[in-house]
N, CA, C and O atoms as CSV, one atom per row, in Angstrom:
chain,resi,resn,atom,element,x,y,z
A,1,MET,N,N,0.790,-1.195,0.000
A,1,MET,CA,C,0.000,0.000,0.000
A,1,MET,C,C,0.848,1.282,0.000
A,1,MET,O,O,0.399,2.299,-0.528
A,2,SER,N,N,2.020,1.263,0.558
A,2,SER,CA,C,2.844,2.464,0.661
A,2,SER,C,C,3.333,2.922,-0.722
A,2,SER,O,O,3.478,4.123,-0.952
A,3,ILE,N,N,3.582,2.005,-1.622
A,3,ILE,CA,C,3.992,2.391,-2.982
A,3,ILE,C,C,2.826,3.080,-3.681
A,3,ILE,O,O,3.015,4.056,-4.407
A,4,TYR,N,N,1.627,2.566,-3.457
A,4,TYR,CA,C,0.434,3.164,-4.040
A,4,TYR,C,C,0.243,4.590,-3.509
A,4,TYR,O,O,-0.092,5.500,-4.267
A,5,ASN,N,N,0.458,4.773,-2.214
A,5,ASN,CA,C,0.344,6.109,-1.612
A,5,ASN,C,C,1.431,7.054,-2.147
A,5,ASN,O,O,1.189,8.245,-2.344
A,6,LEU,N,N,2.601,6.516,-2.373
A,6,LEU,CA,C,3.692,7.307,-2.927
A,6,LEU,C,C,3.368,7.753,-4.345
A,6,LEU,O,O,3.608,8.903,-4.712
A,7,LEU,N,N,2.817,6.831,-5.145
A,7,LEU,CA,C,2.448,7.176,-6.519
A,7,LEU,C,C,1.286,8.169,-6.570
A,7,LEU,O,O,1.232,9.005,-7.472
A,8,LYS,N,N,0.394,8.092,-5.653
A,8,LYS,CA,C,-0.738,9.020,-5.594
A,8,LYS,C,C,-0.339,10.351,-4.949
A,8,LYS,O,O,-1.120,11.303,-4.963
A,9,ALA,N,N,0.874,10.422,-4.382
A,9,ALA,CA,C,1.413,11.618,-3.731
A,9,ALA,C,C,0.579,12.023,-2.530
A,9,ALA,O,O,0.322,13.207,-2.314
A,10,ARG,N,N,0.164,11.053,-1.760
A,10,ARG,CA,C,-0.627,11.347,-0.563
A,10,ARG,C,C,0.218,12.047,0.511
A,10,ARG,O,O,-0.316,12.730,1.384
A,11,PHE,N,N,1.531,11.869,0.435
A,11,PHE,CA,C,2.394,12.502,1.431
A,11,PHE,C,C,2.390,14.026,1.279
A,11,PHE,O,O,2.859,14.737,2.167
A,12,LEU,N,N,1.864,14.529,0.161
A,12,LEU,CA,C,1.798,15.969,-0.044
A,12,LEU,C,C,0.492,16.597,0.451
A,12,LEU,O,O,0.394,17.815,0.604
A,13,ILE,N,N,-0.499,15.755,0.696
A,13,ILE,CA,C,-1.793,16.314,1.114
A,13,ILE,C,C,-2.252,15.804,2.478
A,13,ILE,O,O,-3.343,16.153,2.929
A,14,ASP,N,N,-1.455,15.003,3.126
A,14,ASP,CA,C,-1.812,14.506,4.458
A,14,ASP,C,C,-1.727,15.621,5.479
A,14,ASP,O,O,-1.384,16.757,5.152
A,15,ASP,N,N,-2.044,15.285,6.718
A,15,ASP,CA,C,-2.031,16.264,7.802
A,15,ASP,C,C,-0.632,16.808,8.087
A,15,ASP,O,O,-0.473,17.997,8.364
A,16,ASP,N,N,0.373,15.949,8.020
A,16,ASP,CA,C,1.745,16.399,8.291
A,16,ASP,C,C,2.498,16.717,6.978
A,16,ASP,O,O,3.712,16.529,6.903
A,17,ALA,N,N,1.797,17.185,5.977
A,17,ALA,CA,C,2.380,17.491,4.667
A,17,ALA,C,C,3.295,18.722,4.712
A,17,ALA,O,O,4.152,18.877,3.842
A,18,ILE,N,N,3.127,19.594,5.708
A,18,ILE,CA,C,3.952,20.803,5.824
A,18,ILE,C,C,5.428,20.427,5.918
A,18,ILE,O,O,6.271,21.065,5.287
A,19,LYS,N,N,5.745,19.392,6.704
A,19,LYS,CA,C,7.136,18.943,6.830
A,19,LYS,C,C,7.659,18.493,5.473
A,19,LYS,O,O,8.782,18.826,5.093
A,20,ASN,N,N,6.865,17.754,4.762
A,20,ASN,CA,C,7.289,17.260,3.447
A,20,ASN,C,C,7.480,18.407,2.455
A,20,ASN,O,O,8.433,18.407,1.675
A,21,TRP,N,N,6.575,19.380,2.487
A,21,TRP,CA,C,6.712,20.526,1.579
A,21,TRP,C,C,7.968,21.334,1.893
A,21,TRP,O,O,8.652,21.792,0.977
A,22,ARG,N,N,8.275,21.510,3.157
A,22,ARG,CA,C,9.505,22.226,3.534
A,22,ARG,C,C,10.732,21.522,2.971
A,22,ARG,O,O,11.634,22.152,2.418
A,23,PHE,N,N,10.744,20.201,3.126
A,23,PHE,CA,C,11.875,19.427,2.627
A,23,PHE,C,C,11.966,19.524,1.102
A,23,PHE,O,O,13.062,19.647,0.555
A,24,ILE,N,N,10.830,19.470,0.421
A,24,ILE,CA,C,10.821,19.558,-1.046
A,24,ILE,C,C,11.304,20.941,-1.491
A,24,ILE,O,O,12.095,21.046,-2.428
A,25,VAL,N,N,10.840,21.983,-0.837
A,25,VAL,CA,C,11.294,23.343,-1.165
A,25,VAL,C,C,12.783,23.480,-0.895
A,25,VAL,O,O,13.502,24.102,-1.677
A,26,PHE,N,N,13.249,22.905,0.202
A,26,PHE,CA,C,14.677,22.921,0.507
A,26,PHE,C,C,15.467,22.247,-0.604
A,26,PHE,O,O,16.489,22.775,-1.041
A,27,LEU,N,N,15.007,21.081,-1.070
A,27,LEU,CA,C,15.703,20.375,-2.148
A,27,LEU,C,C,15.694,21.185,-3.446
A,27,LEU,O,O,16.690,21.210,-4.169
A,28,ILE,N,N,14.579,21.840,-3.739
A,28,ILE,CA,C,14.502,22.660,-4.959
A,28,ILE,C,C,15.465,23.838,-4.882
A,28,ILE,O,O,16.163,24.133,-5.852
A,29,VAL,N,N,15.507,24.512,-3.737
A,29,VAL,CA,C,16.433,25.642,-3.561
A,29,VAL,C,C,17.880,25.166,-3.662
A,29,VAL,O,O,18.713,25.833,-4.276
A,30,LEU,N,N,18.175,24.029,-3.069
A,30,LEU,CA,C,19.515,23.463,-3.138
A,30,LEU,C,C,19.885,23.126,-4.580
A,30,LEU,O,O,21.016,23.379,-4.996
A,31,ALA,N,N,18.960,22.566,-5.346
A,31,ALA,CA,C,19.221,22.245,-6.748
A,31,ALA,C,C,19.460,23.508,-7.563
A,31,ALA,O,O,20.340,23.532,-8.424
A,32,ILE,N,N,18.682,24.563,-7.300
A,32,ILE,CA,C,18.871,25.826,-8.021
A,32,ILE,C,C,20.246,26.422,-7.712
A,32,ILE,O,O,20.927,26.926,-8.606
A,33,ILE,N,N,20.645,26.359,-6.453
A,33,ILE,CA,C,21.970,26.872,-6.070
A,33,ILE,C,C,23.072,26.077,-6.758
A,33,ILE,O,O,24.047,26.652,-7.244
A,34,MET,N,N,22.919,24.765,-6.801
A,34,MET,CA,C,23.932,23.925,-7.455
A,34,MET,C,C,24.010,24.228,-8.952
A,34,MET,O,O,25.104,24.292,-9.512
A,35,ILE,N,N,22.863,24.414,-9.602
A,35,ILE,CA,C,22.859,24.729,-11.033
A,35,ILE,C,C,23.517,26.086,-11.286
A,35,ILE,O,O,24.302,26.228,-12.224
A,36,ALA,N,N,23.203,27.074,-10.462
A,36,ALA,CA,C,23.808,28.401,-10.617
A,36,ALA,C,C,25.317,28.341,-10.391
A,36,ALA,O,O,26.087,28.977,-11.110
A,37,ASN,N,N,25.726,27.579,-9.393
A,37,ASN,CA,C,27.143,27.433,-9.104
A,37,ASN,C,C,27.874,26.781,-10.275
A,37,ASN,O,O,28.963,27.220,-10.647
A,38,THR,N,N,27.291,25.747,-10.851
A,38,THR,CA,C,27.891,25.073,-12.000
A,38,THR,C,C,27.987,26.023,-13.188
A,38,THR,O,O,28.985,26.027,-13.909
A,39,GLN,N,N,26.955,26.822,-13.387
A,39,GLN,CA,C,26.954,27.788,-14.486
A,39,GLN,C,C,28.083,28.807,-14.327
A,39,GLN,O,O,28.786,29.112,-15.291
A,40,ARG,N,N,28.255,29.330,-13.118
A,40,ARG,CA,C,29.331,30.296,-12.863
A,40,ARG,C,C,30.702,29.653,-13.030
A,40,ARG,O,O,31.629,30.281,-13.543
A,41,TYR,N,N,30.829,28.411,-12.601
A,41,TYR,CA,C,32.095,27.685,-12.758
A,41,TYR,C,C,32.442,27.534,-14.232
A,41,TYR,O,O,33.588,27.753,-14.625
A,42,GLU,N,N,31.466,27.162,-15.047
A,42,GLU,CA,C,31.718,26.987,-16.477
A,42,GLU,C,C,32.065,28.318,-17.135
A,42,GLU,O,O,32.925,28.360,-18.015
A,43,GLN,N,N,31.416,29.399,-16.727
A,43,GLN,CA,C,31.756,30.710,-17.268
A,43,GLN,C,C,33.201,31.078,-16.946
A,43,GLN,O,O,33.916,31.622,-17.787
A,44,LYS,N,N,33.620,30.775,-15.725
A,44,LYS,CA,C,35.002,31.076,-15.346
A,44,LYS,C,C,35.986,30.215,-16.124
A,44,LYS,O,O,37.056,30.693,-16.501
A,45,VAL,N,N,35.644,28.961,-16.371
A,45,VAL,CA,C,36.521,28.084,-17.147
A,45,VAL,C,C,36.677,28.631,-18.563
A,45,VAL,O,O,37.785,28.654,-19.097
A,46,PHE,N,N,35.574,29.072,-19.176
A,46,PHE,CA,C,35.641,29.645,-20.518
A,46,PHE,C,C,36.460,30.930,-20.524
A,46,PHE,O,O,37.230,31.166,-21.455
A,47,LYS,N,N,36.304,31.757,-19.504
A,47,LYS,CA,C,37.066,33.006,-19.416
A,47,LYS,C,C,38.553,32.715,-19.258
A,47,LYS,O,O,39.384,33.396,-19.859
A,48,ILE,N,N,38.898,31.712,-18.454
A,48,ILE,CA,C,40.302,31.340,-18.268
A,48,ILE,C,C,40.888,30.839,-19.578
A,48,ILE,O,O,42.017,31.190,-19.921
A,49,ALA,N,N,40.146,30.030,-20.310
A,49,ALA,CA,C,40.625,29.532,-21.603
A,49,ALA,C,C,40.831,30.682,-22.586
A,49,ALA,O,O,41.811,30.704,-23.331
A,50,GLU,N,N,39.915,31.619,-22.582
A,50,GLU,CA,C,40.025,32.779,-23.476
A,50,GLU,C,C,41.246,33.626,-23.120
A,50,GLU,O,O,41.991,34.055,-24.001
A,51,LEU,N,N,41.444,33.861,-21.820
A,51,LEU,CA,C,42.595,34.652,-21.393
A,51,LEU,C,C,43.912,33.929,-21.662
A,51,LEU,O,O,44.912,34.568,-21.988
A,52,THR,N,N,43.922,32.619,-21.530
A,52,THR,CA,C,45.129,31.849,-21.810
A,52,THR,C,C,45.511,31.968,-23.276
A,52,THR,O,O,46.682,32.157,-23.604
A,53,SER,N,N,44.528,31.860,-24.153
A,53,SER,CA,C,44.838,31.998,-25.583
A,53,SER,C,C,45.294,33.423,-25.895
A,53,SER,O,O,46.171,33.617,-26.737
A,54,GLU,N,N,44.715,34.413,-25.232
A,54,GLU,CA,C,45.138,35.796,-25.454
A,54,GLU,C,C,46.569,36.011,-24.968
A,54,GLU,O,O,47.340,36.725,-25.608
A,55,VAL,N,N,46.924,35.401,-23.849
A,55,VAL,CA,C,48.297,35.513,-23.337
A,55,VAL,C,C,49.280,34.879,-24.309
A,55,VAL,O,O,50.347,35.439,-24.564
A,56,LYS,N,N,48.932,33.716,-24.854
A,56,LYS,CA,C,49.816,33.069,-25.831
A,56,LYS,C,C,49.990,33.936,-27.066
A,56,LYS,O,O,51.094,34.058,-27.597
A,57,GLU,N,N,48.898,34.539,-27.521
A,57,GLU,CA,C,48.960,35.408,-28.697
A,57,GLU,C,C,49.831,36.630,-28.423
A,57,GLU,O,O,50.662,37.004,-29.251
A,58,LEU,N,N,49.639,37.252,-27.256
A,58,LEU,CA,C,50.433,38.432,-26.910
A,58,LEU,C,C,51.908,38.077,-26.717
A,58,LEU,O,O,52.790,38.862,-27.062
A,59,ARG,N,N,52.168,36.898,-26.167
A,59,ARG,CA,C,53.561,36.477,-25.984
A,59,ARG,C,C,54.246,36.280,-27.336
A,59,ARG,O,O,55.396,36.684,-27.511
A,60,SER,N,N,53.549,35.660,-28.292
A,60,SER,CA,C,54.149,35.466,-29.608
A,60,SER,C,C,54.346,36.802,-30.314
A,60,SER,O,O,55.340,36.990,-31.017
A,61,GLU,N,N,53.410,37.731,-30.135
A,61,GLU,CA,C,53.569,39.066,-30.712
A,61,GLU,C,C,54.769,39.775,-30.085
A,61,GLU,O,O,55.523,40.460,-30.777
A,62,PHE,N,N,54.941,39.609,-28.776
A,62,PHE,CA,C,56.091,40.202,-28.091
A,62,PHE,C,C,57.399,39.660,-28.644
A,62,PHE,O,O,58.339,40.421,-28.879
A,63,VAL,N,N,57.465,38.358,-28.851
A,63,VAL,CA,C,58.699,37.751,-29.378
A,63,VAL,C,C,58.968,38.268,-30.789
A,63,VAL,O,O,60.113,38.561,-31.134
A,64,ASP,N,N,57.924,38.383,-31.604
A,64,ASP,CA,C,58.095,38.905,-32.964
A,64,ASP,C,C,58.621,40.341,-32.940
A,64,ASP,O,O,59.551,40.687,-33.667
A,65,ARG,N,N,58.016,41.157,-32.101
A,65,ARG,CA,C,58.440,42.564,-32.024
A,65,ARG,C,C,59.867,42.686,-31.488
A,65,ARG,O,O,60.643,43.525,-31.945
A,66,ARG,N,N,60.198,41.843,-30.520
A,66,ARG,CA,C,61.550,41.906,-29.956
A,66,ARG,C,C,62.586,41.523,-30.996
A,66,ARG,O,O,63.633,42.163,-31.087
A,67,SER,N,N,62.309,40.480,-31.788
A,67,SER,CA,C,63.266,40.083,-32.830
A,67,SER,C,C,63.358,41.159,-33.916
A,67,SER,O,O,64.436,41.409,-34.455
A,68,GLU,N,N,62.222,41.798,-34.235
A,68,GLU,CA,C,62.242,42.885,-35.213
A,68,GLU,C,C,63.068,44.061,-34.689
A,68,GLU,O,O,63.834,44.667,-35.438
A,69,LEU,N,N,62.911,44.377,-33.414
A,69,LEU,CA,C,63.685,45.457,-32.808
A,69,LEU,C,C,65.173,45.137,-32.811
A,69,LEU,O,O,65.998,46.004,-33.101
A,70,MET,N,N,65.518,43.893,-32.489
A,70,MET,CA,C,66.931,43.508,-32.493
A,70,MET,C,C,67.518,43.665,-33.899
A,70,MET,O,O,68.663,44.091,-34.052
A,71,LYS,N,N,66.742,43.326,-34.909
A,71,LYS,CA,C,67.210,43.468,-36.289
A,71,LYS,C,C,67.398,44.945,-36.630
A,71,LYS,O,O,68.379,45.316,-37.274
A,72,LEU,N,N,66.453,45.788,-36.197
A,72,LEU,CA,C,66.549,47.217,-36.495
A,72,LEU,C,C,67.709,47.886,-35.765
A,72,LEU,O,O,68.236,48.891,-36.243
A,73,ARG,N,N,68.113,47.349,-34.624
A,73,ARG,CA,C,69.196,47.951,-33.843
A,73,ARG,C,C,70.584,47.544,-34.329
A,73,ARG,O,O,71.591,48.103,-33.894
A,74,MET,N,N,70.630,46.588,-35.215
A,74,MET,CA,C,71.940,46.137,-35.695
A,74,MET,C,C,72.630,47.266,-36.465
A,74,MET,O,O,71.975,48.064,-37.135
A,75,GLU,N,N,73.947,47.320,-36.360
A,75,GLU,CA,C,74.711,48.401,-36.983
A,75,GLU,C,C,74.552,48.401,-38.496
A,75,GLU,O,O,74.470,49.464,-39.113
A,76,SER,N,N,74.507,47.230,-39.090
A,76,SER,CA,C,74.371,47.166,-40.551
A,76,SER,C,C,73.033,47.749,-41.006
A,76,SER,O,O,72.973,48.448,-42.018
A,77,THR,N,N,71.972,47.469,-40.271
A,77,THR,CA,C,70.655,47.997,-40.640
A,77,THR,C,C,70.625,49.513,-40.474
A,77,THR,O,O,70.084,50.226,-41.320
A,78,VAL,N,N,71.205,49.998,-39.390
A,78,VAL,CA,C,71.228,51.441,-39.149
A,78,VAL,C,C,72.048,52.141,-40.230
A,78,VAL,O,O,71.637,53.186,-40.734
A,79,SER,N,N,73.203,51.579,-40.592
A,79,SER,CA,C,74.035,52.213,-41.621
A,79,SER,C,C,73.334,52.203,-42.978
A,79,SER,O,O,73.473,53.160,-43.740
A,80,GLU,N,N,72.587,51.153,-43.297
A,80,GLU,CA,C,71.822,51.133,-44.547
A,80,GLU,C,C,70.772,52.241,-44.558
A,80,GLU,O,O,70.589,52.912,-45.574
A,81,LYS,N,N,70.089,52.433,-43.440
A,81,LYS,CA,C,69.069,53.488,-43.358
A,81,LYS,C,C,69.708,54.882,-43.480
A,81,LYS,O,O,69.114,55.785,-44.070
A,82,MET,N,N,70.901,55.057,-42.931
A,82,MET,CA,C,71.559,56.357,-42.969
A,82,MET,C,C,72.136,56.666,-44.346
A,82,MET,O,O,72.265,57.840,-44.693
A,83,VAL,N,N,72.485,55.667,-45.136
A,83,VAL,CA,C,72.990,55.883,-46.487
A,83,VAL,C,C,71.924,56.568,-47.333
A,83,VAL,O,O,72.247,57.401,-48.181
A,84,GLU,N,N,70.672,56.231,-47.114
A,84,GLU,CA,C,69.577,56.877,-47.838
A,84,GLU,C,C,69.553,58.375,-47.551
A,84,GLU,O,O,69.137,59.157,-48.406
A,85,ARG,N,N,69.984,58.781,-46.380
A,85,ARG,CA,C,70.013,60.210,-45.999
A,85,ARG,C,C,71.388,60.827,-46.222
A,85,ARG,O,O,71.657,61.957,-45.813
A,86,GLU,N,N,72.242,60.066,-46.875
A,86,GLU,CA,C,73.619,60.478,-47.180
A,86,GLU,C,C,74.439,60.723,-45.924
A,86,GLU,O,O,75.247,61.650,-45.861
A,87,ILE,N,N,74.222,59.887,-44.937
A,87,ILE,CA,C,75.033,59.896,-43.719
A,87,ILE,C,C,75.771,58.572,-43.693
A,87,ILE,O,O,75.162,57.503,-43.653
A,88,TYR,N,N,77.109,58.661,-43.715
A,88,TYR,CA,C,77.914,57.447,-43.830
A,88,TYR,C,C,78.640,57.171,-42.520
A,88,TYR,O,O,78.898,58.096,-41.749
A,89,PRO,N,N,78.971,55.911,-42.259
A,89,PRO,CA,C,79.713,55.610,-41.032
A,89,PRO,C,C,81.121,56.197,-41.061
A,89,PRO,O,O,81.733,56.322,-42.121
A,90,SER,N,N,81.601,56.540,-39.930
A,90,SER,CA,C,82.921,57.148,-39.814
A,90,SER,C,C,84.006,56.116,-40.063
A,90,SER,O,O,83.898,54.964,-39.644
A,91,THR,N,N,85.062,56.551,-40.758
A,91,THR,CA,C,86.205,55.654,-40.994
A,91,THR,C,C,87.270,55.858,-39.934
A,91,THR,O,O,88.166,55.029,-39.769
A,92,VAL,N,N,87.166,56.979,-39.209
A,92,VAL,CA,C,88.135,57.284,-38.153
A,92,VAL,C,C,87.542,56.826,-36.829
A,92,VAL,O,O,86.407,57.176,-36.506
A,93,PRO,N,N,88.292,56.053,-36.064
A,93,PRO,CA,C,87.756,55.602,-34.776
A,93,PRO,C,C,87.625,56.779,-33.801
A,93,PRO,O,O,88.346,57.769,-33.932
A,94,PRO,N,N,86.751,56.685,-32.864
A,94,PRO,CA,C,86.571,57.776,-31.903
A,94,PRO,C,C,87.776,57.925,-30.977
A,94,PRO,O,O,88.489,56.963,-30.692
A,95,VAL,N,N,87.979,59.143,-30.523
A,95,VAL,CA,C,89.100,59.450,-29.628
A,95,VAL,C,C,88.522,59.933,-28.306
A,95,VAL,O,O,87.577,60.721,-28.275
A,96,LYS,N,N,89.093,59.460,-27.244
A,96,LYS,CA,C,88.623,59.861,-25.934
A,96,LYS,C,C,89.238,61.207,-25.570
A,96,LYS,O,O,90.450,61.397,-25.672
A,97,ILE,N,N,88.406,62.115,-25.155
A,97,ILE,CA,C,88.866,63.455,-24.802
A,97,ILE,C,C,88.948,63.543,-23.282
A,97,ILE,O,O,87.984,63.264,-22.569
A,98,LYS,N,N,90.121,63.937,-22.812
A,98,LYS,CA,C,90.309,64.096,-21.369
A,98,LYS,C,C,90.454,65.579,-21.062
A,98,LYS,O,O,91.230,66.289,-21.701
A,99,VAL,N,N,89.713,66.020,-20.095
A,99,VAL,CA,C,89.768,67.420,-19.668
A,99,VAL,C,C,90.461,67.449,-18.320
A,99,VAL,O,O,90.041,66.795,-17.366
A,100,LYS,N,N,91.544,68.232,-18.268
A,100,LYS,CA,C,92.274,68.352,-17.013
A,100,LYS,C,C,91.754,69.568,-16.265
A,100,LYS,O,O,91.647,70.666,-16.810
A,101,LYS,N,N,91.449,69.345,-15.053
A,101,LYS,CA,C,90.930,70.420,-14.231
A,101,LYS,C,C,92.122,71.168,-13.628
A,101,LYS,O,O,93.003,70.584,-12.999
A,102,GLU,N,N,92.108,72.465,-13.847
A,102,GLU,CA,C,93.206,73.271,-13.313
A,102,GLU,C,C,93.036,73.435,-11.810
A,102,GLU,O,O,91.932,73.584,-11.287
A,103,GLU,N,N,94.174,73.400,-11.148
A,103,GLU,CA,C,94.146,73.604,-9.705
A,103,GLU,C,C,93.865,75.066,-9.420
A,103,GLU,O,O,94.337,75.957,-10.126
A,104,GLU,N,N,93.112,75.289,-8.406
A,104,GLU,CA,C,92.833,76.666,-8.033
A,104,GLU,C,C,94.076,77.238,-7.349
A,104,GLU,O,O,94.635,76.654,-6.421
A,105,LYS,N,N,94.476,78.394,-7.846
A,105,LYS,CA,C,95.715,78.993,-7.337
A,105,LYS,C,C,95.454,79.660,-5.993
A,105,LYS,O,O,94.393,80.224,-5.726
A,106,SER,N,N,96.454,79.564,-5.194
A,106,SER,CA,C,96.327,80.201,-3.881
A,106,SER,C,C,96.458,81.717,-4.021
A,106,SER,O,O,96.811,82.237,-5.079
A,107,PHE,N,N,96.174,82.383,-2.959
A,107,PHE,CA,C,96.191,83.839,-2.955
A,107,PHE,C,C,97.590,84.385,-3.270
A,107,PHE,O,O,97.731,85.371,-3.994
A,108,LEU,N,N,98.602,83.743,-2.728
A,108,LEU,CA,C,99.974,84.211,-2.956
A,108,LEU,C,C,100.415,84.007,-4.397
A,108,LEU,O,O,101.115,84.850,-4.957
A,109,LYS,N,N,100.013,82.899,-4.998
A,109,LYS,CA,C,100.401,82.641,-6.391
A,109,LYS,C,C,99.710,83.630,-7.326
A,109,LYS,O,O,100.263,84.023,-8.353
A,110,LYS,N,N,98.515,84.017,-6.962
A,110,LYS,CA,C,97.795,84.996,-7.784
A,110,LYS,C,C,98.478,86.363,-7.711
A,110,LYS,O,O,98.476,87.116,-8.685
A,111,LEU,N,N,99.055,86.676,-6.561
A,111,LEU,CA,C,99.732,87.949,-6.426
A,111,LEU,C,C,100.996,88.031,-7.266
A,111,LEU,O,O,101.315,89.099,-7.787
A,112,TRP,N,N,101.710,86.946,-7.405
A,112,TRP,CA,C,102.986,86.939,-8.114
A,112,TRP,C,C,102.797,86.885,-9.611
A,112,TRP,O,O,103.782,86.992,-10.341
A,113,GLN,N,N,101.614,86.728,-10.096
A,113,GLN,CA,C,101.441,86.701,-11.552
A,113,GLN,C,C,101.244,88.034,-12.131
A,113,GLN,O,O,101.086,88.162,-13.345
């Protein structure tokens, strides 16, 4: 008889049905919370995947730009660009210029000059 009562849902309309309804509402609220939590988790997983691919793309772009910059900084590339402006590399090596600081003369030495 209890299976028949279960199929007829008599537990929802009996005298102590309030307890059963509370439990059913609790289960429904719990299921809604679990579904919402799963939805937020999946959104975060998709966002992480999207950001990971963006990081990989930006990293490869960085490597490309860095190699391009290294090529542009090479002396041969710079000298080629300057030839177009009729600026040629120097054939004379640079010379270091040393400036000697003169000693400040004392009062007596200034008088004798």
